[in-house]
N, C-alpha and C positions, 0 to 999 in steps of 0.2 A: 504493498499499500504506500503511495505517495506521501512524503511527510509534509505537514500544513506549515507553511511559512508565511510570509508577509504577502506574497503573490496571491491571494485568494483561495487558497486551499490546496495548492499542488506545487511541488518543487518547480524550481525555473532551472533550464540549463542552457548552455551556450547556443543550441539550437533554436530558441525561444526569442533571441533578439536579434536585431538587424545587424549584420556583420561588421559594418562600418562604425556603428556606435559601439559595438563591443571591442573592436581593435583599438579605436582612439582612446577609449576609457582604459583598456589595460596597457596601453603605451604609456598613458600619464601616470598609472600605478606604477609600472616599471619604473619610469624616470624619478618619481617622488620617492621610491623605496631606497634609492641609492645604491641597491646591490648589483646592478649590472654595469660591469667594466667596459667601456667602450674600447674597441681596438685603435691602435695608434695609427691606422690607415683610414678611419672612418669617413674623415673629411676630403679625401681625395680619391677614393675608390669608386669606379662605376658598379652598377647593380648587374650588369650584363654585358657582355661582348658587343650586343646590337645597341646600346645606348650611346648617345654621342657625349653627354654630359653627365656629372655625378648627380646625385639627388640635390633638389633646392633646399628641402625641408632639413634645418639642422639635427632634428631629432628622429631621422628615417631609420635609424638603426634599432630604436625602441619601437617604432611601429613595425618594422619587420619581424622582431622578435614575438611582439603582440600576434602578428598576424601567422607567424609559423606555429605558435603555441595553440592558435584557434585550428589550424590545419591538423596538426597532432591529435588534438582533442576529437575532432570529428572523423579522422582515418584510424581511431583507435581499433586494434583488432586486425588490420589489414597488412602489417608488417610493411611499413613504408618507410623508405630510406632516403638518403640526400639526393639520389638520381631522381626519384619521384618530383620531389620538391624544386629540384632545377627546372624540369618542365613547367612545373605551375608557375613560377616566376620569370619564366622565358618569355621571349616577344618577337616580332618580326623585326628582321634588319632591313633597313632600306639600303638598298644596293643601285642607287642612279637609276638607269635606264633599264637595268635587269629587273626581273620580278623579285618582289621581297621574298625573305627566306627566314623560317623559323628558326632562331637561336636560342638556346638554355640559359638559364640565370647562372649566377655566379656561385659554385659549391662552396667557396672559401667563406663568403658571407653567410650562406646557411650553416655551415659547421661552425662558426664563430657563434652564430645565434643560438644553435643547439647546445653548444657547449656552456653558454651563459643560463640557459634554461635548466640545464641539467646541475649546474651549481645552486640555482635556486631549488631544486628538486621539483621542479614541474615536470620534465619529461626524463626518460631513462631508456637505456638501451633495453632491447627486447631480447632475451636468448635466442628466440625464431628468427632475428635479423630485423633490423630497422629501429624505430623509436616508438615508445608508446607513453601516454600520459600516467603519472603517478597518482596515488590517491590524494597527496597534499595537493598537487597541480589541478585536479579537477575539482577539489573543494574551493581552491581559490578562484579559479574561472567562473565556476557555478555562482560563486557568492558574488562576484562583480557582475555577472550576467542578472542575476536578481536585483541587484542595485540598479541597473538601467531599466529593467522591467518595470520596477515600482515608478520609477522616474516616467516613463513613457505613459504607464497608465494614470498618473497623476495630471499629465498634461492633457490626455484625453478627457478626463472627467472634469 
């Protein structure tokens, strides 16, 4: 039976809130907590071989970590590794007069984000391969999702 919380009688998970709202809220939480160490290359790196410029948002690393935590949460039990997330964060490369071509995202950034999330005990390596969400990570992500859910419900009412 679902636990009764502030959300009107049932528990709220990450699936119940809009992705953009959750990612921005969790990124703010990661930045405010101060537990995420930024790599020294964070201000000069491109997020993909296809990109022409580095990200314009100074807090893009926190946003990528939050997005990756959400992806691991939603893919739980599917044994997803860095290769899958490289495809998720890939994009089309503009090649001038030639047709565009898909290029995968940076594995180094994904690895650095997963290491930071593992340090926070949000994700862990799965013995069967890939990454999985931990119980503490699931609890934290669901708590933030519940806060967003109540905020959205109060806007509607």
